PDB file of N, CA, C and O in Angstrom, chain B, residues numbered from 101:
ATOM      1  N   MET B 101      -8.836  25.858  -9.443  1.00  0.00           N
ATOM      2  CA  MET B 101      -9.907  24.889  -9.997  1.00  0.00           C
ATOM      3  C   MET B 101      -9.201  24.316 -11.437  1.00  0.00           C
ATOM      4  O   MET B 101      -8.620  25.059 -12.228  1.00  0.00           O
ATOM      5  N   THR B 102      -9.346  23.021 -11.599  1.00  0.00           N
ATOM      6  CA  THR B 102      -9.003  22.322 -12.796  1.00  0.00           C
ATOM      7  C   THR B 102     -10.122  22.036 -13.798  1.00  0.00           C
ATOM      8  O   THR B 102     -11.069  21.349 -13.415  1.00  0.00           O
ATOM      9  N   ARG B 103     -10.094  22.466 -14.945  1.00  0.00           N
ATOM     10  CA  ARG B 103     -11.098  22.151 -16.178  1.00  0.00           C
ATOM     11  C   ARG B 103     -10.845  20.719 -16.457  1.00  0.00           C
ATOM     12  O   ARG B 103      -9.706  20.256 -16.385  1.00  0.00           O
ATOM     13  N   ILE B 104     -11.824  20.045 -16.757  1.00  0.00           N
ATOM     14  CA  ILE B 104     -11.734  18.475 -17.504  1.00  0.00           C
ATOM     15  C   ILE B 104     -12.775  18.407 -18.485  1.00  0.00           C
ATOM     16  O   ILE B 104     -13.752  19.152 -18.558  1.00  0.00           O
ATOM     17  N   LEU B 105     -12.517  17.570 -19.135  1.00  0.00           N
ATOM     18  CA  LEU B 105     -13.458  17.329 -20.528  1.00  0.00           C
ATOM     19  C   LEU B 105     -13.785  15.946 -20.306  1.00  0.00           C
ATOM     20  O   LEU B 105     -12.893  15.105 -20.189  1.00  0.00           O
ATOM     21  N   ALA B 106     -15.147  15.623 -20.233  1.00  0.00           N
ATOM     22  CA  ALA B 106     -15.881  14.375 -20.215  1.00  0.00           C
ATOM     23  C   ALA B 106     -16.965  14.312 -21.195  1.00  0.00           C
ATOM     24  O   ALA B 106     -17.779  15.202 -21.441  1.00  0.00           O
ATOM     25  N   ASP B 107     -16.864  13.000 -21.795  1.00  0.00           N
ATOM     26  CA  ASP B 107     -17.775  12.770 -22.723  1.00  0.00           C
ATOM     27  C   ASP B 107     -19.093  12.007 -22.241  1.00  0.00           C
ATOM     28  O   ASP B 107     -19.102  10.948 -21.614  1.00  0.00           O
ATOM     29  N   LEU B 108     -20.107  12.679 -22.616  1.00  0.00           N
ATOM     30  CA  LEU B 108     -21.543  12.141 -22.089  1.00  0.00           C
ATOM     31  C   LEU B 108     -22.448  11.885 -23.189  1.00  0.00           C
ATOM     32  O   LEU B 108     -22.333  12.497 -24.251  1.00  0.00           O
ATOM     33  N   PRO B 109     -23.322  11.033 -22.997  1.00  0.00           N
ATOM     34  CA  PRO B 109     -24.344  10.572 -24.132  1.00  0.00           C
ATOM     35  C   PRO B 109     -25.311  11.828 -24.101  1.00  0.00           C
ATOM     36  O   PRO B 109     -25.622  12.337 -23.024  1.00  0.00           O
ATOM     37  N   ASP B 110     -25.776  12.312 -25.312  1.00  0.00           N
ATOM     38  CA  ASP B 110     -26.471  13.295 -25.554  1.00  0.00           C
ATOM     39  C   ASP B 110     -27.822  13.146 -24.304  1.00  0.00           C
ATOM     40  O   ASP B 110     -28.128  14.074 -23.556  1.00  0.00           O
ATOM     41  N   GLU B 111     -28.390  12.003 -24.302  1.00  0.00           N
ATOM     42  CA  GLU B 111     -29.288  11.897 -23.187  1.00  0.00           C
ATOM     43  C   GLU B 111     -29.140  12.580 -21.904  1.00  0.00           C
ATOM     44  O   GLU B 111     -29.979  13.300 -21.363  1.00  0.00           O
ATOM     45  N   ASP B 112     -27.787  12.221 -21.410  1.00  0.00           N
ATOM     46  CA  ASP B 112     -27.575  12.582 -20.218  1.00  0.00           C
ATOM     47  C   ASP B 112     -27.528  14.082 -20.137  1.00  0.00           C
ATOM     48  O   ASP B 112     -27.908  14.678 -19.129  1.00  0.00           O
ATOM     49  N   ILE B 113     -27.031  14.723 -21.265  1.00  0.00           N
ATOM     50  CA  ILE B 113     -26.621  16.086 -21.396  1.00  0.00           C
ATOM     51  C   ILE B 113     -27.969  16.804 -21.346  1.00  0.00           C
ATOM     52  O   ILE B 113     -28.063  17.816 -20.652  1.00  0.00           O
ATOM     53  N   LYS B 114     -29.007  16.354 -22.027  1.00  0.00           N
ATOM     54  CA  LYS B 114     -30.353  17.096 -21.869  1.00  0.00           C
ATOM     55  C   LYS B 114     -30.810  16.843 -20.541  1.00  0.00           C
ATOM     56  O   LYS B 114     -31.279  17.816 -19.950  1.00  0.00           O
ATOM     57  N   TRP B 115     -30.773  15.621 -19.873  1.00  0.00           N
ATOM     58  CA  TRP B 115     -31.352  15.510 -18.417  1.00  0.00           C
ATOM     59  C   TRP B 115     -30.290  16.579 -17.585  1.00  0.00           C
ATOM     60  O   TRP B 115     -30.955  17.210 -16.764  1.00  0.00           O
ATOM     61  N   LEU B 116     -29.175  16.879 -17.559  1.00  0.00           N
ATOM     62  CA  LEU B 116     -28.349  17.482 -17.038  1.00  0.00           C
ATOM     63  C   LEU B 116     -28.663  19.189 -17.240  1.00  0.00           C
ATOM     64  O   LEU B 116     -28.567  19.996 -16.315  1.00  0.00           O
ATOM     65  N   ASP B 117     -28.953  19.448 -18.283  1.00  0.00           N
ATOM     66  CA  ASP B 117     -29.496  20.886 -18.686  1.00  0.00           C
ATOM     67  C   ASP B 117     -30.914  21.128 -18.124  1.00  0.00           C
ATOM     68  O   ASP B 117     -31.271  22.204 -17.644  1.00  0.00           O
ATOM     69  N   GLN B 118     -31.644  20.092 -18.223  1.00  0.00           N
ATOM     70  CA  GLN B 118     -33.125  20.170 -17.487  1.00  0.00           C
ATOM     71  C   GLN B 118     -32.720  20.491 -15.910  1.00  0.00           C
ATOM     72  O   GLN B 118     -33.097  21.498 -15.311  1.00  0.00           O
ATOM     73  N   ILE B 119     -32.078  19.691 -15.479  1.00  0.00           N
ATOM     74  CA  ILE B 119     -31.797  19.850 -13.757  1.00  0.00           C
ATOM     75  C   ILE B 119     -31.279  21.399 -13.780  1.00  0.00           C
ATOM     76  O   ILE B 119     -31.941  22.230 -13.158  1.00  0.00           O
ATOM     77  N   ALA B 120     -30.290  21.739 -14.376  1.00  0.00           N
ATOM     78  CA  ALA B 120     -29.469  22.890 -14.454  1.00  0.00           C
ATOM     79  C   ALA B 120     -30.528  24.025 -14.460  1.00  0.00           C
ATOM     80  O   ALA B 120     -30.506  24.976 -13.679  1.00  0.00           O
ATOM     81  N   ALA B 121     -31.368  23.841 -15.333  1.00  0.00           N
ATOM     82  CA  ALA B 121     -32.425  24.982 -15.582  1.00  0.00           C
ATOM     83  C   ALA B 121     -33.532  25.061 -14.467  1.00  0.00           C
ATOM     84  O   ALA B 121     -34.025  26.159 -14.208  1.00  0.00           O
ATOM     85  N   GLU B 122     -33.930  23.953 -13.813  1.00  0.00           N
ATOM     86  CA  GLU B 122     -34.761  23.797 -12.724  1.00  0.00           C
ATOM     87  C   GLU B 122     -34.035  24.562 -11.375  1.00  0.00           C
ATOM     88  O   GLU B 122     -34.654  25.162 -10.496  1.00  0.00           O
ATOM     89  N   GLN B 123     -32.791  24.408 -11.438  1.00  0.00           N
ATOM     90  CA  GLN B 123     -32.262  24.532 -10.054  1.00  0.00           C
ATOM     91  C   GLN B 123     -31.593  26.131 -10.475  1.00  0.00           C
ATOM     92  O   GLN B 123     -31.045  26.811  -9.607  1.00  0.00           O
ATOM     93  N   GLU B 124     -31.696  26.506 -11.609  1.00  0.00           N
ATOM     94  CA  GLU B 124     -31.180  28.054 -12.005  1.00  0.00           C
ATOM     95  C   GLU B 124     -29.664  27.981 -11.673  1.00  0.00           C
ATOM     96  O   GLU B 124     -29.111  28.888 -11.052  1.00  0.00           O
ATOM     97  N   LYS B 125     -29.009  26.871 -12.107  1.00  0.00           N
ATOM     98  CA  LYS B 125     -27.729  26.813 -12.155  1.00  0.00           C
ATOM     99  C   LYS B 125     -26.936  26.553 -13.267  1.00  0.00           C
ATOM    100  O   LYS B 125     -27.517  26.163 -14.280  1.00  0.00           O
ATOM    101  N   SER B 126     -25.568  26.705 -13.291  1.00  0.00           N
ATOM    102  CA  SER B 126     -24.746  26.267 -14.695  1.00  0.00           C
ATOM    103  C   SER B 126     -24.750  24.704 -14.629  1.00  0.00           C
ATOM    104  O   SER B 126     -24.754  24.037 -13.594  1.00  0.00           O
ATOM    105  N   ARG B 127     -24.749  24.242 -15.899  1.00  0.00           N
ATOM    106  CA  ARG B 127     -24.194  22.818 -16.126  1.00  0.00           C
ATOM    107  C   ARG B 127     -22.999  22.440 -15.064  1.00  0.00           C
ATOM    108  O   ARG B 127     -23.073  21.521 -14.249  1.00  0.00           O
ATOM    109  N   ALA B 128     -22.124  23.137 -15.196  1.00  0.00           N
ATOM    110  CA  ALA B 128     -20.783  22.992 -14.504  1.00  0.00           C
ATOM    111  C   ALA B 128     -21.028  22.759 -12.687  1.00  0.00           C
ATOM    112  O   ALA B 128     -20.461  21.968 -11.933  1.00  0.00           O
ATOM    113  N   GLN B 129     -21.808  23.511 -12.475  1.00  0.00           N
ATOM    114  CA  GLN B 129     -22.250  23.680 -10.882  1.00  0.00           C
ATOM    115  C   GLN B 129     -23.111  22.680 -10.489  1.00  0.00           C
ATOM    116  O   GLN B 129     -23.103  22.452  -9.279  1.00  0.00           O
ATOM    117  N   VAL B 130     -23.960  21.924 -11.270  1.00  0.00           N
ATOM    118  CA  VAL B 130     -24.511  20.787 -10.848  1.00  0.00           C
ATOM    119  C   VAL B 130     -23.884  19.824 -10.752  1.00  0.00           C
ATOM    120  O   VAL B 130     -24.124  19.027  -9.845  1.00  0.00           O
ATOM    121  N   LEU B 131     -22.904  19.614 -11.652  1.00  0.00           N
ATOM    122  CA  LEU B 131     -21.794  18.544 -11.643  1.00  0.00           C
ATOM    123  C   LEU B 131     -21.081  18.678 -10.623  1.00  0.00           C
ATOM    124  O   LEU B 131     -20.842  17.653  -9.985  1.00  0.00           O
ATOM    125  N   ARG B 132     -20.559  19.882 -10.184  1.00  0.00           N
ATOM    126  CA  ARG B 132     -19.706  20.060  -8.810  1.00  0.00           C
ATOM    127  C   ARG B 132     -20.545  19.517  -7.607  1.00  0.00           C
ATOM    128  O   ARG B 132     -20.130  18.686  -6.799  1.00  0.00           O
ATOM    129  N   ASP B 133     -21.798  20.106  -7.598  1.00  0.00           N
ATOM    130  CA  ASP B 133     -22.657  19.569  -6.284  1.00  0.00           C
ATOM    131  C   ASP B 133     -22.878  17.971  -6.550  1.00  0.00           C
ATOM    132  O   ASP B 133     -23.017  17.187  -5.612  1.00  0.00           O
ATOM    133  N   ALA B 134     -22.893  17.626  -7.714  1.00  0.00           N
ATOM    134  CA  ALA B 134     -23.353  16.072  -7.687  1.00  0.00           C
ATOM    135  C   ALA B 134     -22.052  15.407  -7.233  1.00  0.00           C
ATOM    136  O   ALA B 134     -22.205  14.333  -6.652  1.00  0.00           O
ATOM    137  N   ILE B 135     -20.845  15.833  -7.387  1.00  0.00           N
ATOM    138  CA  ILE B 135     -19.590  15.169  -6.944  1.00  0.00           C
ATOM    139  C   ILE B 135     -19.453  15.286  -5.476  1.00  0.00           C
ATOM    140  O   ILE B 135     -19.007  14.404  -4.742  1.00  0.00           O
ATOM    141  N   ALA B 136     -19.933  16.607  -5.062  1.00  0.00           N
ATOM    142  CA  ALA B 136     -19.716  16.908  -3.552  1.00  0.00           C
ATOM    143  C   ALA B 136     -20.632  15.924  -2.946  1.00  0.00           C
ATOM    144  O   ALA B 136     -20.146  15.234  -2.050  1.00  0.00           O
ATOM    145  N   ALA B 137     -22.079  15.693  -3.321  1.00  0.00           N
ATOM    146  CA  ALA B 137     -22.784  14.828  -2.578  1.00  0.00           C
ATOM    147  C   ALA B 137     -22.510  13.502  -2.628  1.00  0.00           C
ATOM    148  O   ALA B 137     -22.822  12.808  -1.660  1.00  0.00           O
ATOM    149  N   PHE B 138     -21.795  12.845  -3.917  1.00  0.00           N
ATOM    150  CA  PHE B 138     -21.406  11.670  -4.071  1.00  0.00           C
ATOM    151  C   PHE B 138     -20.213  11.403  -3.082  1.00  0.00           C
ATOM    152  O   PHE B 138     -20.141  10.326  -2.489  1.00  0.00           O
ATOM    153  N   ARG B 139     -19.324  12.347  -2.920  1.00  0.00           N
ATOM    154  CA  ARG B 139     -18.160  12.067  -1.938  1.00  0.00           C
ATOM    155  C   ARG B 139     -18.556  11.953  -0.531  1.00  0.00           C
ATOM    156  O   ARG B 139     -18.089  11.112   0.238  1.00  0.00           O
ATOM    157  N   LYS B 140     -19.540  12.937  -0.191  1.00  0.00           N
ATOM    158  CA  LYS B 140     -20.393  13.056   1.016  1.00  0.00           C
ATOM    159  C   LYS B 140     -20.793  11.642   1.601  1.00  0.00           C
ATOM    160  O   LYS B 140     -20.554  11.310   2.762  1.00  0.00           O
ATOM    161  N   GLY B 141     -21.396  10.889   0.715  1.00  0.00           N
ATOM    162  CA  GLY B 141     -22.159   9.708   0.641  1.00  0.00           C
ATOM    163  C   GLY B 141     -20.958   8.477   0.627  1.00  0.00           C
ATOM    164  O   GLY B 141     -21.021   7.532   1.413  1.00  0.00           O
ATOM    165  N   GLU B 142     -20.179   8.583  -0.083  1.00  0.00           N
ATOM    166  CA  GLU B 142     -19.020   7.752   0.166  1.00  0.00           C
ATOM    167  C   GLU B 142     -18.483   7.532   1.585  1.00  0.00           C
ATOM    168  O   GLU B 142     -18.372   6.446   2.155  1.00  0.00           O
ATOM    169  N   ASP B 143     -18.213   8.578   1.994  1.00  0.00           N
ATOM    170  CA  ASP B 143     -17.504   8.722   3.528  1.00  0.00           C
ATOM    171  C   ASP B 143     -18.627   7.873   4.388  1.00  0.00           C
ATOM    172  O   ASP B 143     -18.205   7.137   5.280  1.00  0.00           O
ATOM    173  N   LYS B 144     -19.753   7.938   4.193  1.00  0.00           N
ATOM    174  CA  LYS B 144     -20.895   7.498   5.313  1.00  0.00           C
ATOM    175  C   LYS B 144     -20.847   5.962   4.839  1.00  0.00           C
ATOM    176  O   LYS B 144     -20.702   5.038   5.639  1.00  0.00           O
ATOM    177  N   ALA B 145     -20.991   5.779   3.372  1.00  0.00           N
ATOM    178  CA  ALA B 145     -20.755   4.521   2.862  1.00  0.00           C
ATOM    179  C   ALA B 145     -19.885   3.542   3.707  1.00  0.00           C
ATOM    180  O   ALA B 145     -20.249   2.428   4.084  1.00  0.00           O
ATOM    181  N   GLY B 146     -18.591   4.171   3.964  1.00  0.00           N
ATOM    182  CA  GLY B 146     -17.427   3.493   4.376  1.00  0.00           C
ATOM    183  C   GLY B 146     -17.699   3.218   5.741  1.00  0.00           C
ATOM    184  O   GLY B 146     -17.194   2.192   6.197  1.00  0.00           O
ATOM    185  N   ILE B 147     -18.404   3.935   6.495  1.00  0.00           N
ATOM    186  CA  ILE B 147     -18.919   3.534   8.137  1.00  0.00           C
ATOM    187  C   ILE B 147     -19.992   2.539   8.082  1.00  0.00           C
ATOM    188  O   ILE B 147     -19.909   1.408   8.560  1.00  0.00           O
ATOM    189  N   GLU B 148     -20.896   2.975   7.537  1.00  0.00           N
ATOM    190  CA  GLU B 148     -22.090   1.913   7.344  1.00  0.00           C
ATOM    191  C   GLU B 148     -21.864   0.693   6.920  1.00  0.00           C
ATOM    192  O   GLU B 148     -22.557  -0.220   7.368  1.00  0.00           O
ATOM    193  N   LYS B 149     -20.941   0.458   6.057  1.00  0.00           N
ATOM    194  CA  LYS B 149     -20.935  -0.960   5.450  1.00  0.00           C
ATOM    195  C   LYS B 149     -20.409  -1.870   6.558  1.00  0.00           C
ATOM    196  O   LYS B 149     -20.235  -3.017   6.147  1.00  0.00           O
ATOM    197  N   PHE B 150     -20.145  -1.710   7.683  1.00  0.00           N
ATOM    198  CA  PHE B 150     -19.630  -2.440   8.605  1.00  0.00           C
ATOM    199  C   PHE B 150     -21.061  -2.638   9.584  1.00  0.00           C
ATOM    200  O   PHE B 150     -20.993  -3.667  10.257  1.00  0.00           O
ATOM    201  N   PHE B 151     -21.892  -2.121   9.713  1.00  0.00           N
ATOM    202  CA  PHE B 151     -23.014  -2.464  10.526  1.00  0.00           C
ATOM    203  C   PHE B 151     -23.938  -3.631   9.854  1.00  0.00           C
ATOM    204  O   PHE B 151     -24.302  -3.746   8.684  1.00  0.00           O
ATOM    205  N   GLY B 152     -24.172  -4.391  10.899  1.00  0.00           N
ATOM    206  CA  GLY B 152     -24.794  -5.539  10.303  1.00  0.00           C
ATOM    207  C   GLY B 152     -23.956  -6.750   9.621  1.00  0.00           C
ATOM    208  O   GLY B 152     -24.499  -7.705   9.066  1.00  0.00           O
ATOM    209  N   LEU B 153     -22.473  -6.560   9.751  1.00  0.00           N
ATOM    210  CA  LEU B 153     -21.630  -7.474   9.231  1.00  0.00           C
ATOM    211  C   LEU B 153     -21.796  -8.889   9.381  1.00  0.00           C
ATOM    212  O   LEU B 153     -21.850  -9.640   8.407  1.00  0.00           O
ATOM    213  N   TRP B 154     -21.887  -9.325  10.710  1.00  0.00           N
ATOM    214  CA  TRP B 154     -22.102 -10.571  10.831  1.00  0.00           C
ATOM    215  C   TRP B 154     -23.224 -11.389  10.582  1.00  0.00           C
ATOM    216  O   TRP B 154     -23.132 -12.582  10.291  1.00  0.00           O
ATOM    217  N   GLU B 155     -24.336 -10.735  10.696  1.00  0.00           N
ATOM    218  CA  GLU B 155     -25.682 -10.883   9.904  1.00  0.00           C
ATOM    219  C   GLU B 155     -25.600 -11.368   8.553  1.00  0.00           C
ATOM    220  O   GLU B 155     -26.094 -12.410   8.122  1.00  0.00           O
ATOM    221  N   ARG B 156     -24.767 -10.308   7.778  1.00  0.00           N
ATOM    222  CA  ARG B 156     -24.702 -10.666   6.444  1.00  0.00           C
ATOM    223  C   ARG B 156     -23.873 -11.835   5.825  1.00  0.00           C
ATOM    224  O   ARG B 156     -23.893 -12.227   4.658  1.00  0.00           O
ATOM    225  N   HIS B 157     -23.071 -12.344   6.975  1.00  0.00           N
ATOM    226  CA  HIS B 157     -22.200 -13.366   6.792  1.00  0.00           C
ATOM    227  C   HIS B 157     -22.724 -14.614   7.477  1.00  0.00           C
ATOM    228  O   HIS B 157     -22.001 -15.569   7.763  1.00  0.00           O
ATOM    229  N   GLY B 158     -24.132 -14.543   7.743  1.00  0.00           N
ATOM    230  CA  GLY B 158     -24.880 -15.666   8.187  1.00  0.00           C
ATOM    231  C   GLY B 158     -24.974 -16.030   9.619  1.00  0.00           C
ATOM    232  O   GLY B 158     -25.583 -17.026  10.010  1.00  0.00           O
ATOM    233  N   SER B 159     -24.352 -15.194  10.394  1.00  0.00           N
ATOM    234  CA  SER B 159     -24.463 -15.123  11.769  1.00  0.00           C
ATOM    235  C   SER B 159     -25.683 -15.060  12.303  1.00  0.00           C
ATOM    236  O   SER B 159     -26.434 -14.271  11.730  1.00  0.00           O
ATOM    237  N   THR B 160     -26.287 -15.847  13.551  1.00  0.00           N
ATOM    238  CA  THR B 160     -27.508 -15.875  13.974  1.00  0.00           C
ATOM    239  C   THR B 160     -27.230 -15.329  15.331  1.00  0.00           C
ATOM    240  O   THR B 160     -28.199 -15.311  16.091  1.00  0.00           O
ATOM    241  N   ILE B 161     -26.020 -14.851  15.814  1.00  0.00           N
ATOM    242  CA  ILE B 161     -25.861 -14.607  17.276  1.00  0.00           C
ATOM    243  C   ILE B 161     -26.166 -13.053  17.473  1.00  0.00           C
ATOM    244  O   ILE B 161     -25.692 -12.135  16.802  1.00  0.00           O
ATOM    245  N   ASP B 162     -27.106 -12.953  18.595  1.00  0.00           N
ATOM    246  CA  ASP B 162     -27.216 -11.402  18.975  1.00  0.00           C
ATOM    247  C   ASP B 162     -26.082 -10.817  19.504  1.00  0.00           C
ATOM    248  O   ASP B 162     -25.479 -11.282  20.471  1.00  0.00           O
ATOM    249  N   GLY B 163     -25.704  -9.609  18.787  1.00  0.00           N
ATOM    250  CA  GLY B 163     -24.333  -9.160  19.396  1.00  0.00           C
ATOM    251  C   GLY B 163     -24.257  -8.753  20.674  1.00  0.00           C
ATOM    252  O   GLY B 163     -23.256  -9.037  21.332  1.00  0.00           O
ATOM    253  N   LEU B 164     -25.431  -7.934  21.293  1.00  0.00           N
ATOM    254  CA  LEU B 164     -25.587  -7.785  22.391  1.00  0.00           C
ATOM    255  C   LEU B 164     -25.268  -8.897  23.670  1.00  0.00           C
ATOM    256  O   LEU B 164     -24.496  -8.855  24.628  1.00  0.00           O
ATOM    257  N   GLU B 165     -26.114  -9.759  23.257  1.00  0.00           N
ATOM    258  CA  GLU B 165     -26.182 -11.254  24.231  1.00  0.00           C
ATOM    259  C   GLU B 165     -24.718 -11.675  24.009  1.00  0.00           C
ATOM    260  O   GLU B 165     -24.222 -11.969  25.097  1.00  0.00           O
ATOM    261  N   TYR B 166     -23.935 -11.796  23.091  1.00  0.00           N
ATOM    262  CA  TYR B 166     -22.425 -12.111  22.988  1.00  0.00           C
ATOM    263  C   TYR B 166     -21.733 -11.217  23.843  1.00  0.00           C
ATOM    264  O   TYR B 166     -20.914 -11.639  24.659  1.00  0.00           O
ATOM    265  N   GLU B 167     -22.016  -9.952  23.711  1.00  0.00           N
ATOM    266  CA  GLU B 167     -21.256  -9.166  24.642  1.00  0.00           C
ATOM    267  C   GLU B 167     -21.324  -9.497  26.083  1.00  0.00           C
ATOM    268  O   GLU B 167     -20.289  -9.589  26.743  1.00  0.00           O
ATOM    269  N   ARG B 168     -22.505  -9.681  26.606  1.00  0.00           N
ATOM    270  CA  ARG B 168     -23.034 -10.096  28.021  1.00  0.00           C
ATOM    271  C   ARG B 168     -22.421 -11.135  28.312  1.00  0.00           C
ATOM    272  O   ARG B 168     -21.752 -11.149  29.345  1.00  0.00           O
ATOM    273  N   GLN B 169     -22.494 -12.319  27.445  1.00  0.00           N
ATOM    274  CA  GLN B 169     -21.731 -13.360  27.602  1.00  0.00           C
ATOM    275  C   GLN B 169     -20.481 -13.435  28.046  1.00  0.00           C
ATOM    276  O   GLN B 169     -20.035 -14.125  28.964  1.00  0.00           O
ATOM    277  N   LEU B 170     -19.793 -12.478  27.146  1.00  0.00           N
ATOM    278  CA  LEU B 170     -18.218 -12.417  27.177  1.00  0.00           C
ATOM    279  C   LEU B 170     -17.852 -11.583  28.799  1.00  0.00           C
ATOM    280  O   LEU B 170     -17.004 -12.012  29.581  1.00  0.00           O
ATOM    281  N   ARG B 171     -18.448 -10.708  28.972  1.00  0.00           N
ATOM    282  CA  ARG B 171     -18.438 -10.097  30.258  1.00  0.00           C
ATOM    283  C   ARG B 171     -18.907 -10.882  31.351  1.00  0.00           C
ATOM    284  O   ARG B 171     -18.443 -10.579  32.450  1.00  0.00           O
ATOM    285  N   GLY B 172     -19.656 -11.747  31.303  1.00  0.00           N
ATOM    286  CA  GLY B 172     -20.023 -12.710  32.322  1.00  0.00           C
ATOM    287  C   GLY B 172     -18.730 -13.651  32.704  1.00  0.00           C
ATOM    288  O   GLY B 172     -18.590 -14.218  33.788  1.00  0.00           O
ATOM    289  N   GLU B 173     -18.039 -13.690  31.873  1.00  0.00           N
ATOM    290  CA  GLU B 173     -16.991 -14.449  32.086  1.00  0.00           C
ATOM    291  C   GLU B 173     -15.806 -13.840  32.965  1.00  0.00           C
ATOM    292  O   GLU B 173     -14.829 -14.473  33.366  1.00  0.00           O
ATOM    293  N   TRP B 174     -16.106 -12.349  33.210  1.00  0.00           N
ATOM    294  CA  TRP B 174     -14.956 -11.411  33.696  1.00  0.00           C
ATOM    295  C   TRP B 174     -15.273 -11.974  35.368  1.00  0.00           C
ATOM    296  O   TRP B 174     -16.374 -12.341  35.778  1.00  0.00           O
ATOM    297  N   PRO B 175     -13.943 -11.923  36.200  1.00  0.00           N
ATOM    298  CA  PRO B 175     -14.213 -12.012  37.502  1.00  0.00           C
ATOM    299  C   PRO B 175     -14.642 -10.568  38.360  1.00  0.00           C
ATOM    300  O   PRO B 175     -14.108  -9.460  38.300  1.00  0.00           O
ATOM    301  N   GLU B 176     -15.651 -10.966  39.060  1.00  0.00           N
ATOM    302  CA  GLU B 176     -16.120  -9.766  39.894  1.00  0.00           C
ATOM    303  C   GLU B 176     -15.085  -8.958  40.455  1.00  0.00           C
ATOM    304  O   GLU B 176     -14.093  -9.456  40.987  1.00  0.00           O
ATOM    305  N   VAL B 177     -15.273  -7.770  40.361  1.00  0.00           N
ATOM    306  CA  VAL B 177     -14.297  -6.681  41.069  1.00  0.00           C
ATOM    307  C   VAL B 177     -13.681  -7.195  42.380  1.00  0.00           C
ATOM    308  O   VAL B 177     -12.485  -7.402  42.583  1.00  0.00           O
ATOM    309  N   GLY B 178     -14.720  -7.367  43.248  1.00  0.00           N
ATOM    310  CA  GLY B 178     -14.352  -7.633  44.662  1.00  0.00           C
ATOM    311  C   GLY B 178     -13.615  -9.137  44.623  1.00  0.00           C
ATOM    312  O   GLY B 178     -12.887  -9.379  45.586  1.00  0.00           O
ATOM    313  N   ALA B 179     -13.716  -9.951  43.809  1.00  0.00           N
ATOM    314  CA  ALA B 179     -12.814 -11.192  43.869  1.00  0.00           C
ATOM    315  C   ALA B 179     -11.599 -10.984  43.274  1.00  0.00           C
ATOM    316  O   ALA B 179     -10.877 -11.980  43.262  1.00  0.00           O
ATOM    317  N   PHE B 180     -11.126  -9.924  42.742  1.00  0.00           N
ATOM    318  CA  PHE B 180      -9.920  -9.535  42.358  1.00  0.00           C
ATOM    319  C   PHE B 180      -9.090  -9.167  43.557  1.00  0.00           C
ATOM    320  O   PHE B 180      -9.491  -8.281  44.311  1.00  0.00           O
ATOM    321  N   ASP B 181      -8.187  -9.669  43.732  1.00  0.00           N
ATOM    322  CA  ASP B 181      -6.963  -9.192  44.962  1.00  0.00           C
ATOM    323  C   ASP B 181      -5.732  -8.903  44.302  1.00  0.00           C
ATOM    324  O   ASP B 181      -4.914  -9.706  43.853  1.00  0.00           O
ATOM    325  N   PRO B 182      -5.702  -7.571  44.298  1.00  0.00           N
ATOM    326  CA  PRO B 182      -4.114  -7.288  43.393  1.00  0.00           C
ATOM    327  C   PRO B 182      -3.106  -7.645  44.395  1.00  0.00           C
ATOM    328  O   PRO B 182      -3.343  -7.819  45.590  1.00  0.00           O
ATOM    329  N   PRO B 183      -1.992  -7.740  43.834  1.00  0.00           N
ATOM    330  CA  PRO B 183      -0.761  -8.208  44.391  1.00  0.00           C
ATOM    331  C   PRO B 183      -0.474  -6.892  45.317  1.00  0.00           C
ATOM    332  O   PRO B 183      -0.839  -5.748  45.044  1.00  0.00           O
ATOM    333  N   LYS B 184       0.243  -7.294  46.444  1.00  0.00           N
ATOM    334  CA  LYS B 184       0.718  -6.020  47.572  1.00  0.00           C
ATOM    335  C   LYS B 184       1.927  -5.503  46.951  1.00  0.00           C
ATOM    336  O   LYS B 184       2.610  -6.295  46.301  1.00  0.00           O
ATOM    337  N   LYS B 185       2.230  -4.498  47.038  1.00  0.00           N
ATOM    338  CA  LYS B 185       3.702  -3.770  46.608  1.00  0.00           C
ATOM    339  C   LYS B 185       4.372  -4.193  47.760  1.00  0.00           C
ATOM    340  O   LYS B 185       3.985  -4.425  48.905  1.00  0.00           O
ATOM    341  N   ARG B 186       5.646  -4.250  47.115  1.00  0.00           N
ATOM    342  CA  ARG B 186       6.894  -4.749  47.931  1.00  0.00           C
ATOM    343  C   ARG B 186       7.733  -3.274  48.116  1.00  0.00           C
ATOM    344  O   ARG B 186       7.956  -2.584  47.121  1.00  0.00           O
ATOM    345  N   ARG B 187       8.103  -2.923  49.247  1.00  0.00           N
ATOM    346  CA  ARG B 187       8.988  -1.902  49.588  1.00  0.00           C
ATOM    347  C   ARG B 187      10.432  -2.225  49.451  1.00  0.00           C
ATOM    348  O   ARG B 187      10.923  -3.230  49.966  1.00  0.00           O
ATOM    349  N   ARG B 188      11.099  -1.373  48.761  1.00  0.00           N
ATOM    350  CA  ARG B 188      12.588  -1.595  48.370  1.00  0.00           C
ATOM    351  C   ARG B 188      13.214  -1.174  49.537  1.00  0.00           C
ATOM    352  O   ARG B 188      12.789  -0.178  50.122  1.00  0.00           O
ATOM    353  N   ALA B 189      14.293  -1.879  50.005  1.00  0.00           N
ATOM    354  CA  ALA B 189      15.242  -1.326  51.069  1.00  0.00           C
ATOM    355  C   ALA B 189      16.179  -0.352  50.306  1.00  0.00           C
ATOM    356  O   ALA B 189      16.802  -0.547  49.262  1.00  0.00           O
ATOM    357  N   ALA B 190      16.117   0.773  51.116  1.00  0.00           N
ATOM    358  CA  ALA B 190      16.868   2.012  50.540  1.00  0.00           C
ATOM    359  C   ALA B 190      18.552   1.759  50.850  1.00  0.00           C
ATOM    360  O   ALA B 190      19.379   2.599  50.493  1.00  0.00           O
TER     361      ALA B 190
END
């Protein structure tokens, strides 16, 4: 584990000490827990930032309806006639 030095305002140190006392942890442990929680939240935020992406950029299209429209353009399975395989002369 690496030790770091960070300058924090006195007000933040008082708040940090209060949290540490309430949780019966050291100041360092509270900071380690906060960093772990922040990193966990960052992973989730990375995925969640893409949900609702079209809507945030002004799209009024319903995503499910758009998907159904695209699939409606596909040929029916029975309408597809695969090419016959040719046998090679030995």
